[in-house]
C-alpha positions as MATLAB code, in Angstrom:
seq = 'IITTVACDHHLRTPMYFFLLNLSLLDLGFISTTVPKSMANSLWDTRAISYAGCAAQIFLFLFFTGGECSLLTIMAYDRYIAICKPLHYGTLLGSRACVHMAAAAWASGFLNALLHTANTFSLPLCQGNAVDQFFCEVPQILKLSCSDSYLKEVELLVTSASFAFVCFVFVVLSYVRIFRAVLRIPSEQGRHKAFSMCLPHLVVVSLFLSTIMFANLKPPSISFPSLDLVVAVLYTVMPPAVNPLIYSMRNQDLKDAL';
ca = [
     -10.108  -12.453   -6.316;
     -11.674  -10.094   -7.516;
     -13.999  -12.375   -9.592;
     -14.862  -14.632   -6.884;
     -15.763  -11.717   -4.032;
     -17.831  -10.198   -6.842;
     -19.650  -13.294   -7.917;
     -20.390  -15.381   -4.736;
     -23.325  -13.412   -2.856;
     -21.607  -15.442    0.543;
     -18.634  -13.121    0.298;
     -20.967  -10.150    0.612;
     -19.026   -8.604    3.755;
     -17.667   -6.309    4.970;
     -13.876   -7.708    5.175;
     -14.439   -9.470    1.665;
     -15.523   -5.729    0.180;
     -12.411   -4.414    1.586;
     -10.468   -7.434    0.292;
     -11.784   -6.494   -3.574;
     -10.635   -3.057   -2.796;
      -7.160   -4.391   -2.109;
      -6.809   -6.377   -4.702;
      -7.736   -4.194   -7.216;
      -5.103   -1.850   -5.964;
      -2.554   -4.374   -6.094;
      -3.386   -5.615   -9.241;
      -2.917   -1.491  -10.614;
       0.019   -1.128   -8.194;
       1.827   -3.994   -9.629;
       1.172   -2.751  -13.076;
       3.165    0.014  -12.935;
       6.489   -0.767  -12.578;
       6.763   -4.300  -13.120;
       5.377   -4.959  -16.529;
       7.706   -1.331  -17.796;
      10.664   -2.863  -16.105;
      10.142   -6.345  -17.430;
       9.643   -5.164  -21.086;
      13.255   -2.710  -20.331;
      14.831   -5.903  -19.240;
      14.344   -7.653  -22.316;
      14.555   -5.110  -24.898;
      18.021   -3.908  -22.965;
      17.122   -0.628  -22.852;
      16.437    1.971  -19.576;
      14.871    4.433  -21.557;
      11.010    6.216  -20.354;
       9.467    8.854  -22.219;
       9.122   12.131  -20.061;
       5.017   11.584  -19.979;
       5.655    7.912  -19.159;
       7.675    8.476  -16.268;
       4.610   11.447  -15.070;
       2.300    8.917  -15.511;
       3.888    5.769  -13.916;
       4.817    8.561  -10.308;
       1.424    9.466  -10.642;
      -0.355    5.898  -10.827;
       2.499    4.759   -7.824;
       1.333    7.530   -6.256;
      -2.405    7.041   -6.664;
      -2.160    3.068   -5.496;
       0.225    3.536   -2.598;
      -1.421    6.066   -0.790;
      -5.237    3.652   -1.350;
      -3.228    0.703   -0.728;
      -2.046    2.983    2.907;
      -5.575    3.728    3.969;
      -6.850    0.712    3.038;
      -4.800   -1.907    5.316;
      -5.576    0.502    7.775;
      -9.342    0.465    6.974;
      -8.564   -3.250    7.161;
      -7.052   -3.600   10.550;
      -9.954   -1.738   12.348;
     -12.715   -4.085   10.699;
     -10.302   -6.939   12.193;
     -10.707   -4.978   15.415;
     -14.672   -4.495   15.313;
     -14.632   -8.410   14.283;
     -12.519   -9.759   17.144;
     -13.249   -6.978   19.774;
     -16.333   -5.948   19.774;
     -18.445   -8.490   17.303;
     -21.618   -7.367   18.640;
     -21.349   -4.052   17.257;
     -19.921   -4.948   14.300;
     -23.248   -4.864   11.769;
     -23.500   -1.058   13.416;
     -20.145    0.304   12.869;
     -19.672   -1.811    9.584;
     -22.627   -1.038    7.537;
     -23.072   -1.195    3.984;
     -22.829    2.306    3.756;
     -19.953    2.867    6.103;
     -17.958    0.406    3.589;
     -18.400    2.363    0.445;
     -17.329    5.778    2.483;
     -14.755    4.372    4.118;
     -13.215    2.631    0.764;
     -14.231    5.535   -1.161;
     -11.982    7.812    1.194;
      -9.130    5.366    0.456;
      -9.268    6.019   -3.668;
     -10.006    9.677   -3.108;
      -6.897    9.793   -0.221;
      -4.552    8.191   -3.461;
      -5.619   10.434   -5.874;
      -5.010   13.588   -3.855;
      -1.833   12.121   -2.486;
      -0.845   11.197   -6.516;
      -1.909   14.493   -7.950;
      -0.190   16.972   -5.637;
       3.313   14.974   -5.825;
       2.935   14.704   -9.373;
       2.045   18.155  -10.072;
       4.504   19.743   -7.208;
       7.457   17.593   -8.855;
       7.474   17.956  -12.502;
       6.819   22.025  -12.266;
      10.364   21.638  -11.049;
      13.413   22.480  -13.136;
      15.407   19.096  -13.890;
      19.412   20.163  -14.634;
      21.283   17.505  -13.459;
      20.380   15.204  -16.490;
      17.852   12.468  -17.523;
      19.177    9.728  -15.608;
      16.904    7.869  -12.943;
      18.852    5.205  -10.512;
      16.181    3.269  -10.130;
      14.035    0.523  -12.017;
      11.205    2.536  -11.800;
      10.173    6.512  -11.882;
       9.889    7.632   -8.469;
      10.295   11.203   -6.299;
      13.121   10.929   -4.603;
      15.303   10.144   -7.601;
      13.240   12.846   -9.650;
      14.533   15.453   -6.621;
      18.052   14.324   -7.197;
      18.064   15.723  -10.609;
      16.571   19.069   -9.595;
      18.573   21.894   -9.364;
      16.807   24.835   -7.754;
      15.469   25.382   -3.939;
      11.960   24.704   -5.215;
      12.418   21.211   -4.481;
      11.849   22.040   -0.737;
       8.323   22.261   -1.588;
       8.114   18.833   -2.734;
      10.460   17.358    0.241;
       7.929   19.077    2.677;
       5.116   17.539    0.714;
       7.194   13.874    0.987;
       7.555   14.567    4.485;
       3.696   15.553    5.046;
       3.063   11.978    3.414;
       5.345   10.238    5.213;
       3.894   11.518    8.817;
       0.085    9.931    7.547;
       2.028    6.664    6.769;
       3.231    6.971   10.512;
       0.301    7.783   11.796;
      -1.663    4.569    9.782;
       1.295    2.203   11.130;
       0.615    3.396   14.378;
      -3.316    3.082   14.132;
      -2.433   -0.444   12.737;
      -0.197   -1.246   15.725;
      -2.603   -0.111   18.216;
      -5.620   -1.881   16.619;
      -3.412   -5.379   16.449;
      -1.994   -5.169   19.818;
      -5.907   -4.663   21.238;
      -6.825   -7.622   18.953;
      -4.122   -9.723   20.476;
      -5.327   -8.712   23.560;
      -8.501  -10.015   22.886;
      -7.047  -13.181   21.406;
      -5.068  -14.018   24.252;
      -8.270  -14.122   26.415;
      -9.733  -17.221   24.010;
     -10.340  -20.286   26.218;
     -10.027  -22.370   23.199;
      -6.335  -22.991   22.024;
      -7.830  -23.884   18.383;
      -9.674  -20.504   18.197;
      -6.577  -18.621   18.892;
      -4.360  -20.478   16.899;
      -6.879  -19.533   13.835;
      -6.935  -16.147   14.960;
      -3.520  -15.512   15.317;
      -2.887  -17.411   11.748;
      -5.040  -14.669   10.477;
      -3.530  -11.590   11.630;
       0.054  -11.972   11.982;
       0.688  -11.972    8.080;
      -1.620   -9.027    7.804;
       0.537   -7.595   10.367;
       3.863   -8.186    9.238;
       3.092   -6.979    5.506;
       1.537   -3.797    6.812;
       4.836   -3.512    8.406;
       6.876   -4.223    5.872;
       5.318   -1.884    3.309;
       4.535    1.081    5.798;
       8.385    0.823    7.242;
      10.020    0.551    4.083;
       7.871    3.280    2.214;
       8.520    5.642    5.004;
      12.471    5.009    5.098;
      12.695    5.346    0.663;
      11.114    8.637    1.050;
      12.415   10.212    4.237;
      16.090    8.453    4.283;
      18.991   11.307    3.765;
      21.055   11.365    0.409;
      24.047   10.448    2.893;
      22.976    6.906    2.749;
      21.386    6.558   -0.558;
      23.286    4.132   -2.730;
      21.669    2.140   -5.822;
      22.140   -1.223   -4.258;
      20.200   -0.308   -0.999;
      17.685    1.859   -2.933;
      16.467   -1.221   -5.250;
      16.352   -3.683   -2.438;
      13.853   -1.226   -0.518;
      11.830   -0.398   -3.712;
      11.587   -4.200   -4.202;
      10.474   -4.505   -0.528;
       7.325   -1.943   -1.244;
       6.958   -2.505   -4.669;
       6.917   -6.074   -5.245;
       6.399   -7.948   -1.915;
       2.980   -6.699   -0.538;
       1.213   -6.936   -3.787;
       2.836  -10.347   -4.248;
       2.073  -11.688   -1.243;
      -1.499  -10.069   -0.018;
      -3.304  -12.544   -2.997;
      -1.216  -15.772   -0.684;
      -2.557  -14.252    2.568;
      -6.370  -13.618    2.249;
      -6.864  -16.202   -0.634;
      -4.655  -19.235    0.159;
      -4.911  -18.835    4.102;
      -8.773  -18.538    3.586;
     -11.159  -21.490    3.551;
     -14.156  -19.523    3.193;
     -12.812  -17.908   -0.472;
     -11.338  -21.487   -1.510;
     -14.399  -23.152   -0.856;
     -16.187  -19.868   -3.044;
     -13.341  -20.250   -5.875;
];
């Protein structure tokens, strides 16, 4: 997807520009957790260095925050394209698209910097075993033994609130989109619009709801098997499914490829 969009001048539109950025985020997102987990499985070990754990948390939060913001922007792009097509070129000019993409990357970087610095400033005295296949903030907080971890909990709640706002914005955008689509007289046109929008909504909902659940659930319902399933749903599923949704179901992209 990255190569095709970068090389084909017919795909120089806002939708494909955002798709290029999403593909870069997905590539970094899945590369942060899965290769290390696979290597540990092959060598029958669960070890990771302190610096490696910090780097993994920073990169994971960076790509997570960026993806959350970019998926919201892509929902806005679909809303403008379907509900306000005559204003599309004005509202989503090249400069506006660059600014929105830059804001998505910057929000991810700021999110990662705050959480990583705050988490690794805590004294850890409950052992050094992280009960997950990668390092994540809630698991690190379980190892803390001071009340200062409450600051990081507040940050987690703030980030989850941001994700919830993104989720609400996406849902409202798609409600408007579906209302507009239902007014399309052509059955083929309605089917095409629904087939493009519904998979996007499902993946965004899965990603944002599971990541909010993972960060906000109380310790009393934290079980290793549940944590593992939820982690797979928000770390592996979105970057694995996004390329299928945005390339295999997109005729323009298939033709360009």
